[in-house]
N, C-alpha and C positions, 0 to 999 in steps of 0.2 A: 515237383522234378524226378522224386522217386516215383510217382504215378505213372509217367509215362504217357504218350500219345499216340493215337493211332493215324492213319493215313487220312482220315476227315478233319484232326484236329482235336478229336475227341479224347479226354484220357479214360482211363480201363474203366472207372467208374460208370461213366456217363454210358458207354460201350454196352456195358451189362445191362444198365437200365434200359437201351435203347432195344438192345436184343431182347429183352423180356415183353417190351411193349409189341415190337414184332410180333413176337413167337403169338401174342395174345390175340394181336389183328389179323393174323393168319387162321387161329382158332375160329374166329369169328366167320370166317366165310363157311365153314363146315354148315352151321344152318342156315346162313342168307342165302349158300348156293340153291336152296330148295326154293326160293321165292320167283324166281323166274319164269318156271313153267305155271306155277300156283297162280300167278298174276295175268298169264297169257289165258288160262283155261277160264278163270273168274271173267276177263275180258269177254270172250268167246260165249260163253253162256249167257252174259246180259245182254251182248247183240243178238243172240238168238230171242230173247224174251222183250226186244224192242219194239214196239208195234211200228215205229218210225221207220224200222228195216223189214221187217218180216208180215208185216200187215196184220190181218185177222187170226192167222196163227197164234200169235202172243196172246191172246185174251186169254184171261185168267178162266181155267177151267177146261181148257182143251187138252186133248193129248199131249200135243206140241208142247204147249206152256208147261204142263206136269212133268215130263221128260226132262226139260231143259233146267227146271226147276230143281231136280234131285240132284243133276249133275252139278248144278251150281252149290249145291250145298255142301257136295264133295271137295269141291274146287276154296271153299273159303278154309279147309282146316288147317292149312298153314299160319293163316293170317289170324284166326279165332284162338291158335294154340300156340302163341310165340312165344310165349314165356318157357313152356314146356319143351319147346324146340332148343333154344338158348342154354337152358339147364343140362339136357341131353348131350348137345352139340359140342359144347366148350370143353367138357372133360376128355371127348374124343382126341379133340388136339392139343390139350394141354397136360394131360396126364403123362408122367415117364413112365408108368408101369402098368398093366391090366385096365386098358382105357374103357374096355364093356363095364366090367366092375365099378369103375368108379363114374361109369354115366348112371348107373342103377343107383348109386350111392347119392349121387348128386339129386336125382329124383325124389327120392324118399326125404332127402334133408329139405328140400325145398318146400315139399308139401307140408312135411312137420313144420317150417316156419311160415306158411300160411295159415295152418291151423293155430298156430301160437298167437297171431296175430289178430286174427278172426275173434276168437275169444278174449285176448286184450279188450278189443273195441267194444264187444256186446257187453262188457262188463264196465270198463274205464272209458268208454268213447268219449262221455262228454267233458272228461278230463283232460283231452288230446284236442280237444275242437272238433271231434269228429261225430258225425249222426247217423249211428250205425244204421237205425231204421228206416235210412233213405233209400231209395230204389236206387240200383247200382246204374252206372253209366253218368252222362252230362256231367253236373258239377259236383256231383255228391265225392266224386276220389275213390270210389269203391269199386269191386269189379268181379265176378265170378271167375276162378282159378280151379281147374278141375272138380267144380262142384262147391268148392270153398269161397263164402263171401268174405272178400279181405281188401284190404288197399291196392290201388293200382300203382303198384311200382313198376309196373311195364317190364320191357326187358332189361332195364336196370339191376330191378332187383334180382331177377333171374343171372344175372351175371355177376351181381355182388354173391350171392347165396352159392353158384356154381364155382366161383372162384375161390371160395372159402372151402368148399369140399375138395377140391382139386389140391388145395395145398394140405390137406387133412390128409388125403389120402396118399401123397406122396411122402408124407411123413411118416405115415401109422400104417399103412397097409401091410409092411412085412414085419412089424413089432411079434416079437414071439412071446406071448403070455403062459404063464404057467399050466401046465397040461391037465388039469383040474377044471381051465377058463376057455381050454382051446377051443370050446365051441364060439368063442366071441371075438376069436381074431379075424384077420383080414377085413372084408365088406363091414359084419358086423361091427367091429372095434370103429371102424370109422364112422358108422352110422349113430352109435352108441355116442361118441365124442361129439358128433354134429347137434346131437339132440340137444344136448346140454349148453353148446355153443349157439344154438338157435336162440335161446330162451332172452339172454341180453340183447341180442342180434334183433330180435321182433320187438322188445321193448323201446329200443333206440329207433326202430321204424316207426312204431305207433306213436311217438314224440316228435321225430323229427320231419318224417315225409307229408305231413298235411302242409309245412311251412315250405318244403321244398315245391308241393302242387301248385303252391300259392306264387311261389317264385316262379315256376315253369310258363304259369298262367300270365304274368308278366313278360316274359320272354317272347312267348308267342305273338303277345300284341304287338311289341317292339320288333321283332322279324317280322310280322307280317305290313309292317309299316315302315321298312327300313327303305323300301324303294330299291330302285335299278342297282345302286351300289352296295346293299346286301345282297342280291343275287351275284353280281360279279365277284365277291368278296368270296362267297361260298364255293362256286364253281373252281376258281382259282386254286382253292386250297384243296379241293377234292381231286383235280386233276394234277397238282404239283407234288401232292404227298403220296402219289400212287409208288415211287420206286422205295420209299421208307415203310409203306406198309400201314403207315399211319393213315391214310385215308378213310379207313373205316371206322374212324372216330369220327369224320366229318358228316361222311352220310349215312350210317347207319342211325343216331338218334334221329334223324330229320325223316327218312323213309320209314324206318320200322318203329320208332319211339315215339315220345311226348315232346319233341323239343319245337315242334311249330303248330300240329294239329293232334288231336285224341288219337290215338292208333298209328301214327305214321301217315305220310303222304299218300303212299299206295294204298293202304286200306281206306281212308278218307276218300280218296278219288274211286275207287271202285263203288263204294257204298251211294255214292253220289251222282254217279256219272248218266242214270238216267234221268234224273232231275237236271242235270247239266244241260243233256242233250235235247231236251223238250223245251230249255228257256231259251228266249230269244236276247238277251242281257249279254253282254260280253263274258268272256271266260274270266276275263282278268277281274273284272266286279265280283263275279260269283265265286272266283276261287284266285284271290290274290297270292296267296301261299305257295301256288302251284310254280312260282318261278325258282322256287329250289327244287324242283324235279325238271329241270331244261337241261341235266350236263350231258344227256344221251346224244344232243344234237353233235357233238365234237367227234360222237362216234360213227354216226352216219355222213356228215357232210366234211367233217377234216380229213379222214381216212383218205378220200379219194383225191383230194388237194394235195395231200403228202407222198401218197403214192407217184401220182405223176411228176411230182418235183423228183423222188429218186428215179422214176424211168428216164426222165428229159436230161436228166444233169448225170447221169451213166454213160460209160464211153459207149460205143455206137457199136462194137463188138461185144459189148458186155449184157446189153439191153435185154436180150432173149433170157439171160438165166436171171436178171433181175427181175424181167415181167414172172416167172415162173416162182419167184422167191416172194414178190409182195403181191400177187393178184390172190393167193388163197387168203392171206391174214387180212387183207384188205375187205374181202369179201364176208370175212368172218366177223370184222368190225363194224361193217356196214348191217349186215342181216342180223346176225346174233347179239350185238352189242359188246362182244369181246375185242379189248384193242389191246391187251398188254403183249401179246406177241409181236405187233406193229409198232407200238411205243416204244417196248424194250430193245428193238431193231436199232432203231436211231439211238435210244439214251447211250445206249454202250459205245456206240461209234460219234456220236455227236452230242454231248449232252445239253449245248447251249440250247440244242433246238427243242429239249423238251421242254425249257423255260418257254420258249417263245412259243409253244404248243399250246401250255397252260395260260399264258394272257390272251392268246387269241380265242381260245375256249369259253375263256370267261367273259370276253368281249363279245362273242359271239351270243352267249347268252343272256347278257345283259340287253343287249341291243333288241332281241326278240322278243324280253319281258317289257320293254319299254314301249314296242310298238304293239303290246296285247297279246301277247304268247306266254299260255301257260296251260298246264296239263302233267299228265303222268309221262315224262318223255325222258325217262333213266337208261330206256334201252336199246337196240337197235331197230333195224326199218321194221320187222315182224311185229314187236312190243308195240311200236308206235301206230302203226295201223288198225291194229286190235283193240288197245287203249283209247284210241284218241281218233284218228282219221275216219276210220269206218262207221262206230256208232254216234259222232257228234258232227259229221260233216253237213248233215241237210241244214242247219242252224249257224254253226260256223267256221265254215269253207272259208270264208275271208281271212278268218285268224290263220289257217291251215296253210294258204296261198303265201299268207305274209311269212309265215314260217320258212317255208319253202324256198321263198326269193329271197331270203336274208340268208338261209342256209347255202343256196348255191353261191351266192354271193362270196360269201367266207370260203368256199370250195375254190375260188380263182383265189381269193387272199392268199390263203394256207399255200397254194401253187408258188404263187409270185413271191411270196416272202421266203419261204423255204428255199425255193429256185435262186433266188437272190443270195441268200448266207451260204447256200453249199458253195457257189462258185466264186463268192467274195474272200470267204476264210478257205477255200479248198478244204472243206469238211469229206471225210473218208466214209461217204454212205453206199451203201452197196452198189457196186460196178465201178466204183471209182480207185480201186485199187490199182497199184504198181502192177504193170502186165507180167512181171516175172515173180509175182508175189505167189502165184500157186506152185510154181516149179523149184524145189528146194530141195536141199539134203537133208534126209532123216536124220534126226537124233537120237540119242539115247529115251528122253522124254515119249520120241513118237513110239519108239521100240515097246516102251513101258504101258502107251496106252494100247497100242495093237494088243500085248498080251493080257490087258485087263478086258479088253473086248473078247477075246477068247476064252476067258474065263469067264465073263459073262453070259457067254454061249452054252458052256459047260453048264453052267447052273441053271441056267433056263430049263436044256435036256432035262436036267435031274427033277427040276419041277414042274415035269411033266407041259415044256415046250412054252411058256409062259412069255409073250411077246414082251412082257415088260422087264423081265427078270435079267436079259441082258443089257438094257439101258442103265438098270438101276445097279449092277455089277460094276459096270464102267463107272458110274457115279461114283461108288463107294470106294473103288480104288483112287479115283483121281482125288478123293477129299481123304486119302492117307490111311485108307482099310478099318476094318472096325474097331481097333482100338483107340483109331483117333476121333468116335464120334463120341458127342456129348449129349446132346439133345438132337430130336427131329420134329417136324410139323410140316405143313404144308398149307397153302393159300387158294387163292385161283387157278395159278398158272405156275407156282414159285415151291419149289422143295428147299425148306428152310432148315440148315444144319449149324450148330454149335460144334466145334472142335477143339480138340485140346492143345493142339501144336499146329500155328498155322503155317509153320513151314515143311510140313509135312503135304500140303496141298499142293496140287499140280496147277498149271496156268492153263487160261481158260479155254485153248487149245484142246486140251484133253477132256474136257466137259463137251465142247463141240461135236468132239469124235461120237459124242454118245446121243448127238440131235439135240442139245441144249441151246437155247439162242445167247446164251453169255451167262456172267456170274455177277452178282452183285457180292463186293467184299467190305466187309466191316468188321476190322479187327478179327475175333476167331466165329463170328456169325457171317455166314454166306447164305447167298439167295440162289438158286440154281433155277435158271426159268427154261422150264421144262414142256409148257404147255397146258393144255385142257384134260391130257393124260396123267397130271401130276398126282391125283390121288392112287391109281394103278401104281405107278411108278414108286410111290411114299412106302405103299403095303409090301410090295416086293424089296425095297432098300431095307426096310424094320425088318424082313425076315431074315435078309443076307447079314444084316449087321448082327443081328442075335446069334445067328449060326457061327459068326467070325469069334463070337467071343465065348 
């Protein structure tokens, strides 16, 4: 009883744990955001070297082939150095101070960890059941990371080490040492502590990770043969957990880690796309694991159905305004695969629709998988075309026709289901507000919001006219000011903030005045839905918050 419960029925400890998990999930987006462009470029360069598409130009030894092969080598950078990206990226999102220094510390400590593991296995590999003389890759469990032959702990090892370093950084970076040891303060002190911490961590890794690799191998076999239900459950959770930020923990191990295939689904698909394209066997036979990369279909096919339902259930006099609202976010979802602006629109106004969306998205992907559709369908229309339809159409056109027919069928299903529920339960989706809702008297809160905007404009001018400063200033004011801010982070579209006193936070209208799509509130942890400009807004938000302190 003494702990108290928040609005979602969670006690204070649970809220704190959830807040930390959400912050961690948001930090994961820092490196993950780089994969979309890299994937498209890998796909494009492979297409340009595929003789089925460009003919004799793709013959090895031609200038055409050589140029595109060079470009392909650069495009693989992100995938080949995933561990380093996560080691550097997580501290940027998680460190409470001096983020750039934390990233450097994490990189040094991670390399130290891998040198320890490498030397331990060189002398004691047989003790841990590891053949260190084996070639890297395959079933050896070994990998070259930054030129170091070590255990392939993939991004999980990078995440663990980076998390340890962030904790050390937050705790010891500001430690004052005696003057005669002053040279070892700051980053040097963190790295020194990290050096000694990594010794037992490396020993534990050398002992435990080979057993984990055996377990992962078993998991891969299980998931690959789990059938349609496994795909349905995966897609359902990936969609349903978006509001909590926990969806990162569902898709990251599959897309970028070892949960289903070595190196993750995206990398494996790109590495074998030419072989898949030249084969006449069904894609489901060639790559059954590809059912776990179908979640992008809900971005391409669901979004238009949802948008149409919003439009046709809106009051006739409001339909032009609704069209202006939903058209850009729908196009963004379909073309680029960024769905959060659209999904959060109805998540705030009618949460039940979000659950229905997750159920329908899972059912659509599972239906496609049952009819043989697999591939790398995690993004929008551009990604689908470049990674699947164009390079593989000649031998697998039937699969893609099936995908499109099922997808368009679900566009209609989405429209009918959403329209029925909106009308049946009179859900207040865009355009269904009361006629006089916009005409209202202004309150003290409205006045404060206006003053916050004016303050943001002044700050923007002082900072050289940065267009994001005004928005950040308004959000800061709506969150209770600089003194009320505890922690700051962000994910793809949300500014994540923990506050000291939730009572100082203004209603959602104050945030919408700054262009936010809405606010997710969970105790003292808040998520301001900013949109794709959230990295720039966060940067200005932190600057203003520090100036205020």
